[in-house]
C-alpha positions as CSV (number, residue, x, y, z in Angstrom):
1,M,55.4,85.1,116.3
2,A,52.2,83.3,115.4
3,V,54.3,80.5,113.9
4,L,56.5,80.3,117.0
5,E,53.4,79.8,119.2
6,L,52.3,76.8,117.1
7,D,55.8,75.1,117.0
8,P,56.1,72.9,120.1
9,Q,59.8,72.3,119.4
10,A,60.7,76.0,119.5
11,Q,62.3,76.6,122.8
12,G,64.4,79.3,124.3
13,L,64.3,83.0,125.0
14,L,62.5,85.7,123.0
15,C,63.5,89.3,123.8
16,L,61.7,92.2,122.2
17,E,62.4,95.9,122.6
18,E,59.2,98.0,122.7
19,P,57.0,95.6,120.8
20,E,54.2,98.2,120.6
21,N,56.2,100.4,118.3
22,G,54.9,100.2,114.7
23,I,51.7,98.5,115.7
24,H,48.3,100.0,115.5
25,P,47.1,100.8,119.1
26,D,44.1,98.5,118.6
27,R,46.5,95.6,118.0
28,I,48.7,96.0,121.1
29,T,46.3,93.9,123.3
30,K,46.3,91.0,120.8
31,T,50.1,91.2,120.4
32,L,50.6,91.0,124.2
33,R,48.2,88.1,124.4
34,L,50.2,86.3,121.7
35,L,53.5,86.9,123.6
36,Q,51.9,85.5,126.8
37,D,50.7,82.5,124.9
38,I,54.2,81.9,123.5
39,A,55.7,81.9,127.0
40,T,55.8,78.8,129.2
41,D,52.9,78.6,131.6
42,A,54.7,78.2,135.0
43,E,51.6,76.5,136.5
44,E,51.7,73.6,134.0
45,P,54.3,70.9,133.4
46,I,56.8,71.4,130.5
47,G,55.7,69.3,127.5
48,V,54.4,69.4,123.9
49,D,51.5,71.7,124.9
50,N,53.8,73.9,127.1
51,P,57.3,74.1,125.6
52,L,60.1,75.7,127.6
53,R,60.1,79.3,126.4
54,Q,60.6,82.7,128.1
55,V,59.5,86.1,126.7
56,I,61.1,89.3,127.9
57,I,60.0,92.7,126.6
58,N,61.0,96.2,127.6
59,T,58.7,99.2,127.2
60,H,58.1,102.8,128.2
61,S,54.5,102.5,127.3
62,P,51.9,102.8,130.1
63,S,49.3,101.2,127.8
64,V,51.5,98.1,127.6
65,V,52.3,97.9,131.3
66,T,48.6,98.3,132.3
67,Q,47.7,95.3,130.2
68,V,50.1,92.9,131.9
69,R,49.4,91.3,135.3
70,I,51.4,93.2,137.9
71,S,53.0,90.0,139.1
72,R,54.7,89.6,135.7
73,V,56.1,93.2,135.6
74,K,59.7,93.7,136.7
75,R,61.1,97.2,137.0
76,T,64.8,97.8,136.6
77,R,67.0,100.8,137.0
78,K,70.5,101.6,136.0
79,A,72.8,101.4,139.0
80,A,74.5,104.6,140.1
81,E,78.1,104.9,138.9
82,R,80.7,104.7,141.6
83,L,83.9,106.7,141.5
84,C,87.0,105.1,143.0
């Protein structure tokens, strides 16, 4: 991920499932910061210093959710199945 952050030509979508798994708890904050740095800053124009990239993670960890700005958190639910 660190290499991805430094490569201005790397663009696209990065999806991670529970990125906190397998990481020492003291490293979760730094990992989340790195993921935020990889993502495009929507407040800045797209360019060499702000390549077009989106990062999506899913988690069940309250420690991850509390470290991300609430405006960046999206909650989803499975739709109820309908019987015909």
